[in-house]
Short mmCIF file of the C-alpha atoms (twelve columns), coordinates in Angstrom:
data_MODEL
# 
_entry.id   MODEL 
# 
loop_
_atom_site.group_PDB 
_atom_site.id 
_atom_site.type_symbol 
_atom_site.label_atom_id 
_atom_site.label_alt_id 
_atom_site.label_comp_id 
_atom_site.label_asym_id 
_atom_site.label_seq_id 
_atom_site.Cartn_x 
_atom_site.Cartn_y 
_atom_site.Cartn_z 
_atom_site.pdbx_PDB_model_num 
ATOM 1   C CA . MET A 1   12.619 -15.914 -2.382 1 
ATOM 2   C CA . GLY A 2   12.505 -12.509 -4.094 1 
ATOM 3   C CA . LYS A 3   11.534 -9.244  -2.517 1 
ATOM 4   C CA . HIS A 4   8.300  -7.404  -3.122 1 
ATOM 5   C CA . LYS A 5   7.733  -3.621  -2.986 1 
ATOM 6   C CA . PHE A 6   4.415  -2.635  -1.433 1 
ATOM 7   C CA . ILE A 7   3.359  0.994   -1.351 1 
ATOM 8   C CA . THR A 8   0.327  2.427   0.408  1 
ATOM 9   C CA . GLU A 9   -0.782 5.883   1.525  1 
ATOM 10  C CA . PHE A 10  -2.931 7.271   4.325  1 
ATOM 11  C CA . GLU A 11  -4.309 10.731  4.993  1 
ATOM 12  C CA . ILE A 12  -3.556 11.863  8.552  1 
ATOM 13  C CA . ASN A 13  -4.993 15.057  10.045 1 
ATOM 14  C CA . ALA A 14  -1.811 16.259  11.735 1 
ATOM 15  C CA . SER A 15  1.102  18.488  10.692 1 
ATOM 16  C CA . LYS A 16  4.275  16.963  9.270  1 
ATOM 17  C CA . LYS A 17  6.194  18.496  12.183 1 
ATOM 18  C CA . MET A 18  4.009  16.746  14.667 1 
ATOM 19  C CA . LEU A 19  4.015  13.386  12.884 1 
ATOM 20  C CA . TYR A 20  7.737  13.078  12.157 1 
ATOM 21  C CA . PRO A 21  8.835  12.135  15.747 1 
ATOM 22  C CA . TYR A 22  6.452  9.167   15.608 1 
ATOM 23  C CA . LEU A 23  8.212  7.965   12.442 1 
ATOM 24  C CA . TYR A 24  11.835 8.678   13.464 1 
ATOM 25  C CA . SER A 25  12.311 8.413   17.212 1 
ATOM 26  C CA . ALA A 26  12.545 5.152   19.116 1 
ATOM 27  C CA . SER A 27  9.990  6.395   21.674 1 
ATOM 28  C CA . GLY A 28  7.585  7.522   18.954 1 
ATOM 29  C CA . LEU A 29  7.865  4.283   16.967 1 
ATOM 30  C CA . SER A 30  7.378  2.178   20.111 1 
ATOM 31  C CA . GLN A 31  3.967  3.851   20.629 1 
ATOM 32  C CA . TRP A 32  2.363  2.517   17.469 1 
ATOM 33  C CA . PHE A 33  4.746  0.606   15.211 1 
ATOM 34  C CA . ALA A 34  6.432  -2.077  17.341 1 
ATOM 35  C CA . ASP A 35  6.055  -3.644  20.817 1 
ATOM 36  C CA . ASP A 36  9.215  -1.765  21.745 1 
ATOM 37  C CA . VAL A 37  12.066 0.133   19.983 1 
ATOM 38  C CA . ASN A 38  15.504 0.788   21.335 1 
ATOM 39  C CA . ILE A 39  18.705 2.301   19.875 1 
ATOM 40  C CA . ASP A 40  21.903 0.314   20.522 1 
ATOM 41  C CA . GLU A 41  25.448 1.584   21.070 1 
ATOM 42  C CA . ASP A 42  26.072 1.598   17.300 1 
ATOM 43  C CA . LYS A 43  23.051 3.852   16.767 1 
ATOM 44  C CA . ASN A 44  21.109 0.976   15.154 1 
ATOM 45  C CA . TYR A 45  17.381 0.680   15.865 1 
ATOM 46  C CA . VAL A 46  16.235 -2.525  17.518 1 
ATOM 47  C CA . PHE A 47  12.543 -3.290  16.856 1 
ATOM 48  C CA . PHE A 48  10.772 -5.842  19.052 1 
ATOM 49  C CA . TRP A 49  7.777  -7.689  17.578 1 
ATOM 50  C CA . ASP A 50  6.200  -10.810 19.116 1 
ATOM 51  C CA . GLY A 51  9.201  -11.498 21.330 1 
ATOM 52  C CA . GLU A 52  11.793 -11.268 18.527 1 
ATOM 53  C CA . ASN A 53  14.135 -8.374  17.902 1 
ATOM 54  C CA . HIS A 54  15.051 -7.050  14.461 1 
ATOM 55  C CA . LYS A 55  17.908 -4.613  13.820 1 
ATOM 56  C CA . ALA A 56  17.670 -1.743  11.340 1 
ATOM 57  C CA . LYS A 57  19.680 1.282   10.438 1 
ATOM 58  C CA . ILE A 58  18.561 4.594   9.077  1 
ATOM 59  C CA . ALA A 59  19.573 4.524   5.462  1 
ATOM 60  C CA . THR A 60  18.406 8.100   4.801  1 
ATOM 61  C CA . HIS A 61  16.197 10.728  6.321  1 
ATOM 62  C CA . LYS A 62  15.136 14.326  6.063  1 
ATOM 63  C CA . SER A 63  13.634 16.023  9.045  1 
ATOM 64  C CA . ASN A 64  9.836  16.428  8.921  1 
ATOM 65  C CA . SER A 65  9.809  14.769  5.523  1 
ATOM 66  C CA . PHE A 66  10.921 11.092  5.332  1 
ATOM 67  C CA . VAL A 67  12.863 8.326   6.930  1 
ATOM 68  C CA . LYS A 68  14.018 4.979   5.438  1 
ATOM 69  C CA . PHE A 69  14.947 2.072   7.720  1 
ATOM 70  C CA . GLU A 70  17.070 -0.680  6.196  1 
ATOM 71  C CA . MET A 71  16.777 -4.038  7.906  1 
ATOM 72  C CA . MET A 72  20.045 -5.675  9.019  1 
ATOM 73  C CA . ASP A 73  18.563 -9.156  9.441  1 
ATOM 74  C CA . ASP A 74  19.322 -10.194 5.870  1 
ATOM 75  C CA . THR A 75  22.603 -11.972 6.643  1 
ATOM 76  C CA . LEU A 76  23.321 -13.505 3.272  1 
ATOM 77  C CA . LEU A 77  22.322 -11.128 0.497  1 
ATOM 78  C CA . GLU A 78  23.077 -12.350 -3.012 1 
ATOM 79  C CA . ASP A 79  25.036 -9.967  -5.198 1 
ATOM 80  C CA . GLY A 80  22.716 -7.238  -6.395 1 
ATOM 81  C CA . ASP A 81  20.033 -8.039  -3.793 1 
ATOM 82  C CA . GLU A 82  18.775 -5.114  -1.771 1 
ATOM 83  C CA . ALA A 83  18.149 -5.472  1.923  1 
ATOM 84  C CA . SER A 84  14.567 -5.330  3.120  1 
ATOM 85  C CA . TYR A 85  13.467 -1.814  4.129  1 
ATOM 86  C CA . PHE A 86  10.495 0.292   5.048  1 
ATOM 87  C CA . GLU A 87  10.142 3.989   4.354  1 
ATOM 88  C CA . PHE A 88  7.815  6.601   5.788  1 
ATOM 89  C CA . LYS A 89  7.361  9.678   3.622  1 
ATOM 90  C CA . LEU A 90  5.197  12.689  4.605  1 
ATOM 91  C CA . GLU A 91  3.676  14.550  1.718  1 
ATOM 92  C CA . MET A 92  1.308  17.511  1.640  1 
ATOM 93  C CA . SER A 93  -1.397 17.986  -0.918 1 
ATOM 94  C CA . ASP A 94  -1.086 21.468  -2.443 1 
ATOM 95  C CA . LEU A 95  -4.744 21.492  -3.202 1 
ATOM 96  C CA . THR A 96  -6.256 20.443  0.123  1 
ATOM 97  C CA . GLN A 97  -3.277 21.082  2.473  1 
ATOM 98  C CA . SER A 98  -3.846 17.535  3.806  1 
ATOM 99  C CA . VAL A 99  -0.887 15.518  5.021  1 
ATOM 100 C CA . PHE A 100 -0.393 12.008  3.612  1 
ATOM 101 C CA . LEU A 101 1.864  9.282   4.933  1 
ATOM 102 C CA . ARG A 102 3.232  7.172   2.112  1 
ATOM 103 C CA . ILE A 103 4.629  3.819   3.233  1 
ATOM 104 C CA . THR A 104 6.967  1.673   1.179  1 
ATOM 105 C CA . ASP A 105 7.490  -1.844  2.536  1 
ATOM 106 C CA . TYR A 106 10.148 -3.776  0.623  1 
ATOM 107 C CA . SER A 107 10.264 -7.326  2.011  1 
ATOM 108 C CA . GLU A 108 9.731  -10.950 1.227  1 
ATOM 109 C CA . ASN A 109 5.984  -10.712 2.028  1 
ATOM 110 C CA . SER A 110 4.147  -10.508 -1.285 1 
ATOM 111 C CA . ASP A 111 0.556  -10.856 0.015  1 
ATOM 112 C CA . GLU A 112 -0.886 -7.435  -0.863 1 
ATOM 113 C CA . GLU A 113 -4.059 -7.943  1.128  1 
ATOM 114 C CA . GLU A 114 -2.148 -8.997  4.255  1 
ATOM 115 C CA . LEU A 115 0.192  -6.054  3.930  1 
ATOM 116 C CA . GLN A 116 -2.641 -3.602  3.420  1 
ATOM 117 C CA . ASP A 117 -4.461 -4.983  6.538  1 
ATOM 118 C CA . LEU A 118 -1.235 -4.792  8.616  1 
ATOM 119 C CA . TRP A 119 -0.500 -1.195  7.669  1 
ATOM 120 C CA . GLU A 120 -4.069 -0.109  8.112  1 
ATOM 121 C CA . SER A 121 -4.169 -1.466  11.659 1 
ATOM 122 C CA . LEU A 122 -0.851 0.228   12.460 1 
ATOM 123 C CA . ILE A 123 -2.067 3.563   11.066 1 
ATOM 124 C CA . ILE A 124 -5.278 3.325   13.094 1 
ATOM 125 C CA . SER A 125 -3.053 3.141   16.178 1 
ATOM 126 C CA . LEU A 126 -0.969 6.104   14.978 1 
ATOM 127 C CA . LYS A 127 -4.071 8.162   14.312 1 
ATOM 128 C CA . GLU A 128 -5.440 7.444   17.770 1 
ATOM 129 C CA . ILE A 129 -2.135 8.762   19.287 1 
ATOM 130 C CA . VAL A 130 -1.995 11.911  17.205 1 
ATOM 131 C CA . GLY A 131 -5.681 12.552  17.068 1 
ATOM 132 C CA . GLY A 132 -5.681 12.567  13.315 1 
# 
């Protein structure tokens, strides 16, 4: 099954500096994104959802700007296949000075409506935590 790239964006009334720890740190991510998040001895992130754990590594990041997690669950990638990943990118509107969180979800799930509902519910939780 092929991968699907889903991109969505949400306005959040909080500064990039305040939001970034919720997107990058295990403790921040476990508050809204997963049931629990740990970092193992190899510095890989272990996300727990519905009783299952999923390993990911940080592929790239820039403090207070973006972080990209590459999933390590894809054991048999075909040549040329990219691993599943999700990326959080904080952007500021020059016009309104509003902060937007752009999410890229690259996975086997191609149901746009399901993905939008999933991310909307996660962002509601994040906004409740940060007050945005």
